[in-house]
N, C-alpha and C positions, 0 to 999 in steps of 0.2 A: 538391540543390541548384534545379537549372534547373525541376524539376518539380514544387518548393515553391512557386518564384515565377510558374510557371505557374498552379496551383491560385487564388494569394493573386489574380492579377491578372484570374482567372475571378469571382471573389466579389467583386470590388469593382463588375467589371461590373453584375453579377447587382443590387447594389445601387442601382439607379439606378430600378428601380420602388419605389414608398410604398405603406404598409397603414394602415389607422386601429387595427388590432391592435398590443394593446400587450401587454409583458412581464410576465411572472407576480411575484408579491413576491420582491423583491432583499436580506429578512431572512437573517439568516446566525448559528450562535450560536457560532462554532469559534474566535473569541475572548474567549470565556467572558460574553458579555453579546449583546444582541438587537443587533446596527447592521446598518446597509445596505449592503450589500457596495459600494456605490460610496464608501462617506466610511473603507472600512478602508485602511490604506494596506500593502499585500500584496497580490503575485498570488493571485489566487483562483480556482479552478473550483468550479461546484458543478452536480451530477448529483442533480437530485428523482427521488422515487417516478416518475412517468411516463417520465422521463428511462431509468430503469433497465429499463422496459418497451421501450421505443420502439428502442432501441438494444441488448435481449435481452442487457442485462451479466446474468452469471450468476454468476461470481467476481472477488473483488476485485481480481485480474489482469485482470481485462474494464479496468480504469477508465483503465488505461492508455495506452489508444486513444483516449481524449478529452481527455487532460490534457498540457499542453504541457510538455517536461520530464521525463517520467515515464516511468519503463521497469520492468516486473518481468522478473527474469533468470530462462529458463527452466530449472531445476535437473533437470528430470524427474523430480522425485519430492515424492508430492501432500504438502501442508502446510508445503513447506519453498518459502519461496519471498523473493528478495533483492530489495527496492527499491532503484529509482536514481532520483535526482533531483538537478536540475541537475547532472550529471557524477559526481556522489558516493554512492558506496555504501562496504557493509561486506563484508566476509570474512566466512562463515560460523563461520570456528574462532573470530572475538572473540564471539558471541552476545550480537550488539548488531547496530541500524541505525540510519544518519544522520536515518532517516525512520521517528517515530513513529505508531502506529496506538490510536484509540481509538475504539472499539466499545460507545456508550451511557456513557462514562467509562473503562470499562475497557481500560488501556494493555497494548499488546503491544509490546516495545523488542526483539527479537530475529526471524530468520531465521525460524526453525522455532514455527512456529502463528501466520503471519503471512499470515491468511487469514479469512472471514469468507463466511458461507452470502448475506446478503445477500438474506434474506425479511423481508417488511412493512418496508421503512424506509421512511423520510421524504425523507431526502437524504444525498447525501455529500460533505462540504468537505474542499477538498485547498486546503491555506495550504503557498505555496512559499518558499521562503527561512526563515531561522531564525527557530526560534519557542521559544527556549529561556527566554524573560521570563514565557509561561505555563504553558509545557510541559516543560520541565526540560531533563534529558539526555535524547540522542540524537530532539532534535526538533532534531540539528543544519543540515539543509535544508526539513524541510517536517513537515509531520502530515499525516495524513487522519483526519478526524471522518464516525462514522456513525453515524447518529441511527435507531433505533426508531419507527415511526409510535406515537403515545400513541392507544389504544382509547380510547372517548367512548362515548357514550347509544344511537349509532345502532348496529344489530344489522346484522354485513353478515358475509357469507364468499366463499371461491371455492375451487372444486374444479378443480383442472388435471391435463394430462396433454402430454406433447411424445413424441414419436415418432421420431428421425432416425436416418440414416445409418449403419453400422458398427453397430449393434446398440444404439442410443442409447435407452432406455427410462428414461423421468421420470414420476414424480406424487407429488402433493402434496395439500394444501388449507389453507387459514386461516381462520380465524371472531374476531370480534370483538364486544365488543357491550357495555352494560350488565348486570351481577352486583344490585347494587341501584342501582337509578337517582339520578342526578345525585351518586352518592357513590361506587363498587365498581365495576370497568370491568375488565374481562379479555381476553386474546387469544389464539390458539394459532395454530401457524405448524409446517409438517412438509414434508420433501420427499426424495425415496430418488432416486437417480440412479445407473444401469448404462452403461457403456460397452463394448463389445468390446475386445479389445487388438489391437493391429497389428504385434506383433516377433514375429516364429516362431522356435523355439528347437529346431534341428537335432538337437540332443542328447534334446529329451524329448518333443516331436514336439508341444508344445501355443503356445497364444498364452502368451506371457509376461506381458502389461501391462493384462489385463483390469483396470476399473477401477469401484469401486463407494461409493456414500457415503450417507448420511443426515445430514438437520440439521434438529433442533426449536425451536423456540424459546413459552417462556412468559411472558406479560406481566400482570403484573399492578397496577393504578394506581387508589390511592384518595385522594379529595379529599374529606375532613371538612368542610373551610371554603372559602369564595371565594379564599381568600391560601394554601392548604397545598394539595401536590400531591407525592405520595409515589409512587415507582415502583419495582414490583420484578421485573428480567429474566432470566433464567434461559435459559443455554441450552447445547444439545452440537451439537459435530461431530461424526463418525467417519465415517474412510474403511479400505474393504478392498482397498487394491490389489493388483494381483502385482507382478511388479518394476518398477523404473525404467524408463523411457524411454531408455537408453541401449542403444546399438552400436557396433560401431568403424567409425570416421570414414572415407566416403566411401562411403558403400553409397546406393542409390537408395530413396526410399520405397516404391517397388512393392516391393522383393525387401529388406526389414531382418529381418536375421537374427543369433543368434547360438547359441552352442554350448554353452551354459553349464551346469557339471553340478552346479549350486545352485538350490534354489525361493527365488527373491525376495521382498520383499513390502515393499510400505508401506503402514501401519497406524499414522497418526497418529488421535490422540482431543484432544479441547479442551471441555471443562468451564469454562462461564463463569457471574458471577453478580454483580449492580449492583443498590445500594440508594439509591435517588435520592431525596431529600428538597430540595424548593423552599418556601421561606416568603418570603412578601410580608409583611415589617415595617411598612411602609408606601408612599406613591406611590414614592420617592424612594430605598428601601433594599430590598435582598432576600439573604438567606441561602442557602446551598447545599450540601447535605453527601452527597459521593459514597462510597461503602463499595465495593469490589469484590475480589472473588476469583477468582483465574483460573489452571487447572491445564491444562498440556497436555503430552500425552506423546507421545514419537517413540520407533516401532518400525520398526527397517528392515534389511533385508539385501540385502545389494549385491555381486554378484559383478564386480571391478573389472575381473579381466582376460576378461569375458566368452568363457572356453573350455571344453573339458571336463577340462580342469586345475584343480586348486587352488593357485593362485597367488597370487593375493591377492583373498581374501575379506573384505568390512567388514561389520559389526553395531553397531547404533546402540540402546540401549535410555537415551534419555536422559525426563530429567521437569522440568519447569520451575512452580513450586508461588509466585504472586506476590498477595499481601494488600498493599491500598492502603485510602490515605484522602484526602481534599480535605474542606476546609471553605473557602469562598470566601463573601466580601462583597463586594456592589455597592452603590455611593453615588452616588446623583446630589447636585450641588452646583449649583444655580443651571445652569451652561451645563458644568459638570464634572463628568466620569465617573471613577470610582475602583473600580477590581477590584482586591483585597487576597486573598491566601489563605495555607491551610498545607498543604504534601503531605506525607504519610509513605506510605512502602512497605518489603516485606519481603519478601524472595526465598529460597526455598531450594528449589535445584536440583539433583538428581541427575543425572549423565553418566558412563553407560560405555559405551566405545566398543571394540571390539573387532577387532583386525585376525589372521587368518589366513593365512600365507604357509607355502612349500615350506620357510623356514629354521625358523618358527616355527607348527608346523601345529595348536598348541593353544591357540594364543592367550595364550601363558605371561603373556607382557610387556603385555596388556591389562590395567587396572584399574581398581576404580569412583573417581568423584571426586567431592564433596561440595561443593558451591558454597553461600554464602551473600551478603546484603547487606542492608543496611538504609540507608534515606536519608530525609534531612529538609531542607525545603524550605519556605524563604519568600518571597513574591512579590508585587508591587505594580504597579499599571500605571495612568498617570494621563493622559486627553484632556481639555485645557484650549482654548479659543482664544485669541490673542494678538489677532485682531483680526477683523473682521466676516467677512472671508474666509482670514483665515489660524490654524490649528491647531495644537499641537504635540501628538503621541501621545510619551511615555518612559513607561518599566519598567526593572526591575531584577529579579532574583531571583538568591537565593542557593542552593546545593546543597550538601550535604555527605553523602557517601556511604563507607561502611565495608564492605570486601569482603574474603571470606577463602575458602580451597579448602583442602581436606587431602583426601589419597592416603593411606587409612593404612596400604596395603600396603606402599608405597614411604616411608613417615614423612619425608611432606610435610607441614608445615603454614604456608601465608604469609599474611600478613593487611598489609591496606592501606588506606589513607584517601586520598579524592580531595575537592578542594573546588571551587567554581567561580565567579563572578559574571558571569550572562549579561544587559547590559545592551540596549538598544534605545530608538532614539529616530528620533521622525520627523516630517517638515512634512507638513503634509495643506493644499494651498489648493483651497480650491473656485471653481472659474471661474462656475461659477451653480449653480443647485440641481441640476441631470441632470448635471453632470460635474468632476472634480477630479483633480487631480495631484499626486504625493507623491515624498518622498527619503526612502527609510530606511537607517541604519547600525544593524547589529546585531550581535553576537557569539554565535557557536554552539557549544556541545562535544558528542563524543561519549565516555562512560564510556572509562577504562580496564582492566586486566584482568590475566591472569594467565597463564603459560607454565610451568606446573608441572615439564616434561620439558628443558627448555630446557638447552642443557651447560652456559652459563655461568649465576652468579648476577646478572651484570650483567641476565641476559634475560629474567629467571622473572617480572620483572613490567612492563608496557608503560604509561605513562602517555595522561592523555588527546586524545585527536585535538580542536584545537580550528580555528575560521574566522572572517575577520571579512565582512561581505557588505556591501556598496552595492548599490543599487538606487534604480530611476529609474521610475517610474509613472502610467500615466493609464488613466483609466476614464470613460466616459460613454454617455448614452441618447441618440438622434438621431429624427430621422421620428417625429416623435410619439408618440417611447417603443415606436418599433417596431424597434429597433436597438438592441442590446447591443454597445461595441465594449472590450477593456483591452489595453493593451498594458506592459513592463515590459523595462527594461534591468538587468541583473546584473554585478558582478564578486565575486569573492569570493578572499580568500588561503585556504589552507589550511596551515594548521602542525601537526607533530609527526604527518603522517599515518600510519595505521596500516595497515602494510602486511603482506604474508607474507613470510616469508623462509625457504629451503631448504637450511640447508647441507649437509645429507648427504640423498640417499634415505630417505622415511618419516619425518625428522626434521622439522616443521612448527610455525612460531611466528611470532609477533606482534610487530612492534617500528616505534618510532615512525622511520621513518630515513627518511620523505621531506616534501616541500613540492610545495605544488601551487598552482595557479591555473585559476579556474572562471569563465567568461565566454559570454555568451550575452543573446540577446533573446527575447518570448515574447509572443506575438500571440494573440487570441480575439475571435471574432463570431460574434452569432447575430444573425439576422434573418429577420421577417417579411415575404416576400415579396408575400403577396397574406391572405386571410382563411384558405386551407389549405394553403398553401406556408409552409415552414420554411427557411432555410439555415441551416446551422452549418459555420463553420470555422474550425481554430484550429494552430498551430506552436511548434514550441519548437527555439531554434538553438543548437549549444552547441559551447565548445572547454575541454576540460579538462587540461590537461599538467602532467606532471612538472617543477617546477620545479630538484631535488637528488633526484636517488635513485639510489642503487648500492649493491651489496652483493659478495659473494665471486663472484658468478656473471657480475656486467658493470654498467653502468653506465647507465641507464634516462633519464637526463636528458633534457627536449627529448620523451618517448616520451608518446602521450595513455593517460589513466590507462583501466585496465579498466572494463568495461559503462557506458561512457560514448558514447551513440549521439552521432553529430556531430548529428543532426534530428530529431525525430517530427512528423506532422502528421496532421490528419484535415479532411477536407473531407464533408458530408452534406447531404443532400436529403430533405425530410419531407414528406407529403402528407396531409392528414387533415381531414376534413369532418364535420359535422354528422350525417350521414348515416350514419357508421360507418365508412365507407371511408379505410383507411391504406395507404399506400406511404412506403419508406424505403432509399435506396440510400448505404453510406459507403465512401469510400476512404482509408484510415491506412497509415501506415508507420513506417518507422525507417532511420537512416543507418547508416551503418558503424560498426560495436561491435567495439571489440578485444577481447580476452578475457584476453590476459596482457602483462605489463609489458617484456615484450621487443616487443612488437606483432607476433608471427608468426602468431597465431594470431586471425583475428575472422570476423564474422558479416558478410555483405555486405548492402548496402542493398534493403530489398526493399518492396512495395505491397502489402495486399490490399485486398478488394472483399466487403462484408458487404451481404446485402438481405433485406427483410422486406417482405411483404404481407398485406394480411388485410382482415377484416369483423369489425366489434364491436357488439353491442346491449346493452340495458341488461343483460339477462341470461347471453348467449353469445360467446364470442368464438373467433377461427379463425384462426390465423396461419403464411404457410407463408413461410420462412426460409432461408436460403445463410449458410454461413460459409465466408470465402476460397473465394470461387466460381470462381476461376479456377486454384485449387490451388497456389498460388505456395509452393514452399518456403522455408523458413527456421530450419532447423534450426541449433541450438548447436553448431556444426562447430569438433571438435578441441576443446571448452571443456574437456575433463574428464581428467585421469591424466596428467597432461603432454603435452595433445593427442592422446593416441588415443582417444579414446573420445566421442563427441557423442551430446547427447539431443537424440534425435528428435520431431517436430511433424506429428502427423496432425488438423491441423483444421479438414481440408473437412469440411462435412458440411452436409447438408438434410436438414429436418425438418418435422413440422405439429405444432403448438398448439393446443391442446382447454381450454376453460375455459368451466364454468358457475358464474353468478354468482348471489348472492342477496342 
C-alpha cells in the first residue's frame, strides 16, 4: 500500500507540467450505443489499438496489468483463464465467470476459452460493475468488450516477426483494403508463436511445457448504401502446448523439475463467427443485429501427482458450442436516448473428465456429461435529462434460462429453470462540459448449475449468485484537455455466493453457501506532460471478505475471498516523437492474493517492470523490449491439488520486434 501511495504522489507532482496536446476521441460502444466516456455512469478503461502496440499487449491476460481491479488468475494451462474483478471470481467447476467477454459481439461466459488473439483490434473496453441490464447473465461484476478494426478503402498491410529469449519465435501478417471500392472490403490477419518450455522432466529427460499457437482472423465488410453496414468476422485460435506449468511447490525457478511418467498436453481450439448488421433507419433511429457462433474445445492431460507413479492423472475432453442472436434498436427522442433489445442463445456442451488413480487405473468412474441450455432476454435502457445538468440513466433486463444435464451411463437427467431481473439506476451530474459525477445502483447475477454426482439430492442443483452494487464516480478533462482523470468508489453485497465444497477427497461440488462484501476504490490518470511525453497511472484497492461461510471442514467467516488481490496498480511513462523515436517503461503489480478459503495459501505482493524502446518510419519499425526485466518471481504458489502444486511463471523475456508496413 505504501508503494501505491508513493507512485500516486509522484504522478501528482509530475502533473505540474502542462501541454497543448489533447487526448484522442473518447467515444465508446460498450454501452451498446455510441457515448462519450465522460458521460457514462460506470468505471471504464479503454485500451485502443495504439495502446496495444505501445504496451506490448499480446494476450487478453496482458490487459489485467493496465485495468484497475482486474486480474487473470494463472491456471498454468493455455486457454483456461479465470478473470477476477473487484474481488469476485468463479470456480472453473461452475463453467461460468462473473465477467463476460464479448469479441465483436460473440459472448464467452466460461473460463474455458476466455481468451482472444488481439490481432487487428480497434479497441478494448472494460466496464467495471454489474452490467446485467445490457449484457445479462455472467456480467455480474463487469464486461470486457473487444472490437476488431473495420476494413475500408485504404489498402494497407504489415509483415512482422519477433525473436526473443527462451526460443521465442513469432511471425505474422495482416492486410486490409477494398475489394470493390466504397462497397466491399476485407482484411486477413495471422500470427504464429512458439516458445521453449522451462520445466524439466527428469523421468523422460525432455522439457515438459513447450508452447505453440496459431491465430487467424478473416473480416469481410459490405456497405451497399450509406445507411447499411454489414460485417462478417471469422477467427480460429489453436494451441499445441506441452504439459501444464505445474510443479511441486517450493521449487526455485532455475530448477523447476518434475518426474512425471505421463506425457501431458494442453490443446485448446476456438472457432468463432459473427455476422453484424447495422442499419440507420433515420438520423434518430438505428437497428442492429448480431448473430454469432462459437465452438471451444479443450483437450488436456495433466499428471496431478507429478511423479513417476500413476497416483492421479486427469484428462479433459470438453466442447462448448454456443449460438446467440441479439436484435437491438436505438432511438433518440429529443434529449432522451432509448436502447432496447432481445437476446437469445443456445448452448450444447459435452464434458468428459477422466480421472485415473491407483484405486481406479482405468478411469471407470469417469463418464461423459451432456449439458444444454436456452436463454431468452428482453432489455431496455433509457437516458434522459431531469434538469440542464442532471440526467437519469435507468435500465431493466429480464432473463429466463432453462438448463439440463444428462449423464446417460449413470441414469442421471436433471432439469432446472432460472429467471432474473437486472435493474440499474444512475444519476449523472454534469459539472461542466468536461467533467461529471455519477451515482449508480445496480444488480448483477451469475447463472446457477448442476452437481450431478453430489451425494445429496439437495445439492444436485445450485442457484444463481447475485449482488447489489453501489458506486460513486467522477470523471474529468483538465489542463486544456491534456489530462484525463477518473475515480470510483464501490460497495457490493454478494448473496448466495457460489463456492466449492469438498466433503470427501475427490468429491467436489458447488453450493450457495456464502455471503460476502466487496468494497474498494479505483483511480485512473492519463496526462500529456509535453508534446512527446505521456504519463499513465492507475490503481484499484479492494477488500472482499466472507460475511458468513462455513462447511463441514471449518468456518471461514471474516476470511478474505479467494483470487481477490488487495490491490493492483500500473504507472508508466512513454516518449514518442514525430521523428519516430519511441521509449516506454511500465511498473505494475498486485497485492497479496489468497488461493484458499482458509487463507492458508497465498501469493505475496509483487511488482514487475516492463520496457520497450525503438524506432518507426512510414514503412519500417524496430523495437527492443523486456518483460519482467528484474526477473521478479510471482508464481501461483500452493494454488493446486490441496496446496501441493504450484503454477510457475517464467515471463522474464527480452526480444526484438521487426515489421514492414505497406
